[in-house]
C-alpha positions in Angstrom: -7.1 -13.2 11.5 -6.4 -11.5 8.6 -4.5 -8.6 10.5 -2.5 -11.0 12.3 -1.8 -12.9 9.3 -0.6 -9.5 7.5 2.2 -9.2 10.1 3.0 -12.3 9.6 3.6 -12.0 6.3 5.0 -8.6 6.7 7.5 -9.4 8.8 8.9 -12.4 6.6 9.3 -10.1 3.7 11.1 -7.8 5.5 13.2 -10.0 7.0 14.8 -11.7 3.9 14.3 -8.6 1.7 16.8 -6.5 3.6 18.7 -9.4 4.5 22.6 -7.8 6.1 25.7 -9.3 4.5 26.2 -11.3 7.6 23.0 -13.9 7.1 24.7 -14.1 3.3 26.5 -17.6 4.3 22.5 -19.0 5.0 21.4 -21.5 3.1 18.9 -20.5 0.8 15.3 -22.8 0.7 12.8 -21.4 -1.7 9.1 -21.4 -1.1 7.2 -24.1 -2.7 5.0 -22.9 -5.3 1.0 -22.3 -4.6 -0.9 -24.6 -4.9 -5.5 -25.0 -4.1 -6.2 -27.4 -1.9 -9.8 -27.0 -3.5 -10.4 -26.2 -7.1 -13.3 -23.6 -5.7 -10.7 -22.2 -3.1 -10.3 -18.5 -3.8 -6.9 -16.9 -5.3 -4.9 -16.7 -2.0 -4.1 -13.1 -2.7 -7.5 -11.9 -2.9 -8.2 -10.6 0.5 -4.7 -9.1 0.6 -4.8 -7.4 -3.0 -8.6 -5.9 -1.3 -6.6 -4.7 1.6 -4.0 -3.0 -0.7 -6.2 -1.7 -2.8 -8.7 -0.2 0.4 -5.1 1.9 1.2 -3.4 -0.5 3.8 0.6 0.4 3.2 1.7 -3.0 4.5 -0.8 -4.8 2.0 0.5 -2.6 -0.7 3.9 -3.5 0.3 3.8 -7.1 0.5 1.4 -7.6 -2.8 4.7 -5.9 -4.3 6.7 -8.1 -2.9 4.6 -11.2 -4.3 4.6 -9.3 -7.5 8.5 -9.4 -8.1 8.9 -13.0 -7.0 5.6 -14.5 -8.9 4.9 -15.9 -5.1 1.4 -16.7 -3.6 -0.6 -17.2 -6.9 0.3 -14.4 -8.4 2.6 -14.2 -12.0 5.8 -12.7 -11.8 5.1 -9.3 -13.0 7.5 -6.0 -12.5 5.4 -3.9 -13.7 2.5 -4.6 -11.0 5.3 -4.9 -8.6 7.1 -1.3 -9.1 3.0 -0.2 -8.9 2.8 -1.4 -5.4 5.9 -0.5 -4.4 5.9 2.9 -5.2 2.0 3.2 -4.0 3.3 2.2 -0.9 6.2 4.2 -0.5 3.7 6.9 -1.8 1.7 6.5 1.2 4.5 6.5 3.3 6.2 2.9 3.8 9.9 3.5 3.2 11.3 0.3 3.1 9.1 0.1 -0.5 11.8 2.3 -1.7 14.7 -0.3 -1.0 13.0 -2.6 -3.2 12.0 -0.3 -5.8 16.3 0.6 -6.2 16.6 -3.2 -6.5 14.0 -3.3 -8.8 16.3 -0.5 -10.7 19.2 -2.0 -10.6 18.0 -5.5 -12.0 16.8 -3.4 -14.7 20.2 -1.8 -15.3 19.4 1.5 -14.6 21.7 2.4 -11.4 20.9 6.1 -11.7 17.2 5.7 -10.9 18.4 3.2 -7.8 20.3 5.6 -6.4 17.1 7.9 -6.8 15.3 5.5 -4.6 18.1 4.9 -2.1 18.5 8.5 -1.5 14.5 9.1 -1.1 14.9 6.4 1.5 17.6 7.5 3.4 16.0 11.0 3.5 12.7 9.4 5.1 14.2 7.2 7.2 15.0 7.3 11.3 18.1 6.9 11.8 19.2 3.1 12.5 20.8 0.1 11.1 18.5 -0.3 8.1 19.7 3.7 6.9 22.8 2.8 7.5 22.6 -0.5 5.3 20.9 2.1 2.7 23.8 4.5 2.7 26.2 1.5 2.0 24.0 0.1 -0.7 24.1 3.4 -2.1 27.8 4.0 -1.1 28.5 0.6 -3.1 26.1 1.5 -6.5 27.8 4.4 -7.2 31.3 2.7 -7.2 30.7 -0.5 -9.2 28.4 1.9 -11.6 30.8 4.5 -11.7 27.9 7.0 -11.4 29.1 10.6 -12.5 28.1 13.8 -10.7 25.5 14.8 -13.3 24.2 11.2 -13.4 23.7 11.9 -9.6 21.9 15.4 -10.2 19.6 14.0 -12.8 18.4 11.8 -10.3 18.1 14.2 -7.9 16.0 16.2 -10.6 13.7 13.3 -11.3 13.5 12.7 -7.3 12.2 15.9 -6.9 9.6 15.2 -9.6 8.8 12.8 -7.8 8.0 14.0 -4.8 6.2 17.1 -6.2 4.0 14.7 -7.9 3.3 12.7 -4.8 2.8 16.0 -2.5 0.2 16.4 -5.7 -1.5 13.2 -5.3 -1.8 13.0 -1.6 -3.5 16.5 -1.7 -5.9 14.8 -4.6 -6.5 11.5 -2.5 -7.4 13.6 0.6 -9.6 16.2 -1.3 -11.5 13.1 -2.6 -11.4 11.2 0.9 -13.3 14.9 2.1 -15.7 14.7 -0.4 -16.8 11.3 -0.1 -16.8 11.3 4.0 -19.0 14.9 3.2 -21.6 13.0 1.1 -21.6 10.3 3.6 -22.7 12.4 5.9 -25.4 14.3 4.0 -27.2 10.5 2.9 -26.7 9.9 6.6 -28.6 13.2 8.1 -31.0 12.4 5.0 -31.8 8.7 5.9 -32.2 10.0 9.8 -34.7 13.0 8.7 -36.9 10.2 6.2 -36.7 7.8 9.2 -38.0 10.7 11.8 -40.7 12.0 9.4 -42.1 8.1 9.1 -42.0 8.0 12.7 -43.8 10.7 13.6 -46.4 10.5 10.0 -46.9 6.7 12.3 -47.7 8.6 15.3 -50.0 11.2 14.3 -52.1 8.3 12.5 -52.7 6.3 15.2 -54.8 8.7 17.2 -56.6 9.5 14.1 -57.5 6.0 13.7 -58.7 5.3 17.2 -60.9 8.7 16.9 -62.3 7.2 13.6 -62.5 3.7 16.0 -64.7 5.6 18.6 -66.9 7.5 16.3 -67.8 4.1 15.0 -68.5 2.2 18.3 
């Protein structure tokens, strides 16, 4: 059930988060604030946050969106939003680059926004979304009057981010491999102990029967 809910929320987030100019004339109705039905209800995003921490990139994107907008019972927190968008992007969810660019623009950092747009363009397949990002980056260069030097610095920062991503993913792979190795050893040890206990029990039964026969 949680997976279906996650997919539904994600579809809604993407529909509004990457809206094209054709939807600009639609009237916007803000989401109602989250309210608990019962005082002892758990926070609305607990399960989603747990999925995000376990590495689900879709959940990471949704949690980031909730933090950016202050929705779903989460307080608005751009630092947390950026963290989860970047975590999602790091693990291959390319829509997050677009949202990172939007945050950078909102914070008055056009060169950083250019970096995130460029990463999105480089990582995305050809299609409407990629075309939208290309246009957004072009408009950014025009409106912010970015110079070649600005873009060269952003490109250097982008390369550093990609290098850091490679190291992080390699580290996570090593940690995952080590975790699997330890779990495998624990499972094998438990199976050996179970087998030893079963064998000891079988050996004990004839001895007890023989002792009873002697007594009779």
